[in-house]
N, C-alpha and C positions, 0 to 999 in steps of 0.2 A: 593422644587425639582430643581434641577441640571438645569440651563439654556440650556443646552445642551441635553436634554431629546429628544429622537424621537420616530417617529411612523413610523415604515417600513408598506407601506400598495402596496396589489395587489388584486388581484381579485383569485387569485391562489398562496394560503399559502401553501406548502407541510409542514403537521404536520402527525404524527404516525396515527391517526385517520382517515385521509383523508386527501384528497385538497379543501380549500375554501376562498370564500374572509375574508379578515382577517387585521388588525393592529396588529402591534408586537413593545411593547410599549418597549421603550429601557431606560433606564438607569444607569450612571456609569458601563455600560459593560456589564451589564446585562437584562435578560428578566425580564420587573415588571410586567406585565399583556399581554391579548390579547383580545382583542374586533373587533367588526366590524368597518369596513369602516370607517362608518359614526358617530362614537360615540366616537371617541378622543378625551381623555380630553384636556382639558385648559394646558396651558404650552407644549406639546409636536410639534416641530419642524416635518413638515409632509414629507416624503420623498415616493412618491408615483410611483410604478412602473409601473402601469395600469394593463396590463395581462401579464405582465412577470411573471415566478414561482420566487418565494422566497423557495430555499431551507435551510437547516441545513447546516451549513459549513461541507466540506467532512473533513474527518479524514483518512489518509492514516498509516495504520500500518505495511507498509515495504517499507521503506526509506533507500537507502546509500547515506548518505551526504558526507561521507569522511573527513570529519576534526574533529581533526587537522592530520594531516601527511599527507594527500594527497588531499591538497585543490584545486592540478592542476586538478584534475579529479571532483570535485564539491565543494561545501564548503556550511555553510550556508547559507551566504548571497545571493548565486545565485540559490540555490534549495530551499530556502522559497520563493525566489521571483517568482517562478516556478512554485510552490505550487499555489501561489496567485492568479496567473493568469489562472491557472487550476481550480480554487473552492476550494481548501485545505485551512482548517485554523488550522490546527494541523496535524505535521506529527510526529510520532513515528521511530525515528533512530536506525537503524542496528548495532551492536556492533565489525563490522568486515569493513576492508576495510580502517578504519582510524588507525592510531599510535601515543599510544598505542591501540590495540586493548580493548574494554571496558569490559574486564574479571576481573576488579580490583574496589573497593573505587577509588584509586589514578585515575587510567584511568576513571571515571566519572568523577572526578573532573577536570581534564583535558580537557575533553570534554566539561564542562559546562562553562571552560574558554575560549575556542577556540568558543563557541557560543556568548557569551555575547556581546550585542551590533550588532549582526550580523542577527536576525532573522525576518520577516516581517509577519511571521505565528509563532501562538505556537508550542512549541514542547516538544518532552518526550524522555526517553533513552532507549532499551532493555537491558540487560547486557546479558552478552556471558556463557554457559559452553562449553569448549573447553579445552582438553588436560585433566591435573588431576586439574582442578581448585574447585574440589568441595567442598573446605575450602573458599571457597571466592562466594560462593552461597548467604549464610543468609547475609553476611556483606552487598552483593550489593543491596539485598532486605531491607533493613534497611536504606540504602543509597538514596532509592526512585527511582531505577529500577523498568519498568513497567512489567519485565516476564524476560524469558532468551530466547537465542537463541543458538543451536547448529546446527552441520553439521555431518550427518554420512559418510560423504564422504569428498575428498577432496576439499576445498571450493573456489579454484582459485585462492588465493596468499599466500604466505607465511604469519605467524603471528601468524593465527587464526587456532588453531589447530583442526580437525574433531576429532570427542570423537568415541571409541570401545565400543563395549556392555559392556565390562566392566567398562569403565570410565563412563559411561554413568549412570549403576549400581550404581554406589560410589553416582554419583550427585542427584539421582534420592529423596532420601529421604530426602533431603535438601530442594528441589524444593519444593516437597509435601508438608513440613512443611511451607512453604514462603505461600501459597495458591496459587502464580502466576501463569501464563501458562508456557509451553514450549514450544515455538515455534520450528520446525524442518525441518530441510532440509531433505525431506525424499527420498534420493536415496540411496541404498547400492553399495559398489563399485566392488562386486564379478561380477554381469551379465554385470556390464560397464566393467569391467576388458575383461572377455570373449568376448564382441562383439568388441570392440577395437581390437582385437588381432587379430580377424579374419579379420579385417578390413585394414590390415597393409600397403597391397598394392592397394587398393580403391583408386577414386580420389576422395580427400578430398576438392576438392572445389565443387560437388555436394553435396545439401543438404540433399539428400537423404542418403550419405552415414552418415553424423553427424546426422540423426534423428535412423541411425540403431546404431550409436555406443553407444547409450544412450535409451537404452528400455525400454518400457513399463512395465516389469518385475524388475527392480531396483528398482522400486517406488512401484510397488504394495510388492515387499518382505519387502521393508523398513517399510513400514506403518503395515503390519503386525506383524512386530517384535515390534515395537512401540506400538501396542494397547496388544500385550501382557506385555511388562513393566509397561504398565499404566494400567493394572489391576492387577498388582502387587504391583505397588508402591501407586496408587492412587492420582498422580500427574495431573494436565489438561494438557492437548495433544491437541496442536492446529497446524493441517499441515498447510505449507507455501506453496504458488505456486503450488497446484494440478496441474497438468499437462495431466494425465492420466484418462479416467472415468473409466479405469477398474478397479478402486481400490474402486468405490463407493458401489458397494456389501457388501465389508469389514465393511468399514466406516458407512452405514446404519445398519450391525448387532451390531455395537461397540456401536452403540445410542441406540439401543434397548434394549440392555444389562444396560444401564444406564451410560456408560463410561461419563468422561467428555472431551468430544471430539469437536474441532472444527476445521471446514475446510476453507481456501479461494483458489478464482482462482485469476485471475491475466486479465490486458483488453488484452494482446497479446493472452492469450491461447484461448479467445472469439472473437478474432476479425481476425487473420490469422488462414491461414490452411499449412500445409506443402506441399497438392499439388500446393499450389498460391506461393511459394518462390524460387525466380529464383536463380540456379545456382549461387556460389560465393557474395550470398549476404549476406555478415556478418554482417549485421547490424541488420539482423531478428535470430541471434545466442543469445541462453539462455539458462539455463539450470535447470530442464529439458525442453526438445526441444519444440516448437510449435509442435504437431502433426496433424494428419488426420481430413479432413472435416468432418468424422462422428462423430469421437472426440469428435472434438470441439461443434457438436451439443448436444453431451453427459453431458458435462458441462454444457448448456444452461440449458437442462433438468432440471440436478440437481441443478442449481440455483431456479429453476421454482418449483422445490417441495420441497425445503428446504432442501438439504441435502449438499450443501455447502451455508456457512453462510455469508460469504462475501466476498468482490473484493478488493484486494489492488494492488497500481503498482508493488511492487518489482523494483522501480526505479532504474537503475545501471548503471550508470554514466561512463567514460570513456575520456580519451583522445583518440582525430581521430583515431591517429596511432594506439594504440593497437587494434583497431576493422580491421587493416590488408584490406583494401577493395582494394587496389591495385592489392595484394596477390591471394586477394578470397578462401583463406584454412579454413575452420570451425574450422580446428584442432589447428591452429595457433591463431586465434582470441579470443580478452574478451567474456566473455559470459554475457550479461549484456543487457536491453533495457531501454533507457531514456524517460519514457512517462509523468511526474509531469502535464505539462500544456496542455497535449489533450486526458487524461483519461476519461475525464466526457463525451464531444462529442463521443470518442471512446465507451464507452459504453453504452450513449444514443441512438449513431445507432444502433447498434445490440438488446437493447432493445425495442425501437419504431417499430422496423420490427419483431419482437416477440411478442410482446402486452404484454412488462412488461408497469409498469406505472412509473409516478415521486415518485410515494411512495416507489414503489420498489427500486428504484434507491437510496431513500434516506436511507433504509432501509440496502444497501447491501455498501454502501459506505460512511456512517457517525455512523448511529445509532449504530451496528454490530461491526464496527471497535474501535469506541469508548468504546464499552462496554469490547472486547477485550484485551486491553489498559487500563482497571481499569480507565476511565473517563466519567462512565454513573453519570449520576447528574450533570455534568457539561456542556457534548459536545454530539456533536451526534445527535439532536434532536430538534424542536424547542416548548418548553413550559417555563412557569413562573418558573423562578431562576435560569437556566442555563446563559450560556455566551451568548452572542448576535454574535455568529458566524453566518453569511449568506451569502447564495449567492445570486445575481441577475440572473437568467438563463433565457435565449430566445429558447425553446424548439425546434420553428421552424425556428430558424434559416440554414442556412448551408453556411459552412467556406471549406477553402483547408488549409490543413495543410500546412505551410509555415516556412523556417528557422528561420526566425524575427521574429514568435511569439513562437518558444520555450522556450527563456528565460533563459535555463541553460545553464552552464560555455560551454560548447562543444555542437553545435546547430546539433549534429545529431540524425537522428532518421528514424526507418524502416517507419514510419506513414507520411512522409513527401508527398507531393502530393497529398494525400487521401482526399474525398472529403467525409465531416461528416455531422451528423446534430446536432444540439444545439453548444451555445454561449455564454461563460462566460462574463455578460456584468460587472459586479463588483463585489466584495468582500468583504466584512466586518469582523473583526477581535474584538470582544466585542466590537462592535458598532462603530468602527473606521473604516473608507475606507481605506483600504488597494491595493486595486488594482480599477480601474474604467477604463474602454472603453481604455485600451492601458494602462495608465500612473498609477506609484505606487506610493505608500507614500513617502514624501520625505527623512524620518529616518523611521528604522526600531523601532518595537515597540512589536516583538514578545516576549512571555514568558515558560521559562519550567511549564508544567503544572503536 
């Protein structure tokens, strides 16, 4: 046995079947066994965390790392450090905001080269369905992407093209043949263009104006279109960052019908509410927008009922100037919220107040995102044979979000100043400490998975 074999011990180990006292036996980066705390075999170095919870390493299936090409926005080094501080042990990077966009095998190889030696946690890549690149879909799948992302609306920056219905129908048979999921930003331009035209004279420093410019109908209509295409072509459909609860009935019906549909939402849609967002607070801008308090509770109900499968951050950082905080106009500010290092306490704060358990948290933020990203059998749960990706978590601790604990390249966030429940004490990737009480591993050792 390797002399560095370890036993991670706690009275609260969070597993699929429940929470119980256990020792997690790790050797050579994998979980080799599970036993009671008083039955640790000889040869294991014991790490006893007492009553702190041990969670499976979180998996964030919706991240914009932006490297290569826009490392001044973020990058593998800073994004993966922030992830480790937030309890994430695997990130799946979106194919846009980097240059070149990950829409060809050559671009995927450029991303791999950019990531080499810079990752503090493990990572994988989504490919892109953009414009007329249908012929690139199957080569990207063979090259190792975990699925494909597309936009039905302008994505916010040049380079990654939205797809029309015709372009999506050209790509759909290729996606279906790969068996990989198609992740879709589900908003249609029509309702947004009509709403924005009617608001030309409105005050764009008011959050209400921005909210009205991206109506629920844009999401609902897009999801109805996607369900029709899913029914026709048989591809696996995943709706990213669902913001409107009004689409849930359509999604429930689709699942009852047996369509292969999954859904995610994000911490900011579950934490904030439109009524509470100050005018000119462009740090809260994202797309789709944060909607009403009642809508927020509808999303929480859907999480409880299983109508939303998982929670991912949609970590979308940018340089501070792009948020135009001094000007305060929502129509001119970048839409995106950086939350990598705080998503876990944000979610736990809302969950504990609504009767969710740590098992629910692990399912929504580790197990289900791992399944979406084709990582089942390696990541997402604490069980024998999987990577020893672990988070030591204090669910009773209270923290106040401060800029020096964000760890991203640009430390701006609408969460700064929020008081939250839950603290990440340490994060282990394949049994190795990557983050411990505010300190990081000296060198990155994350891998593409």
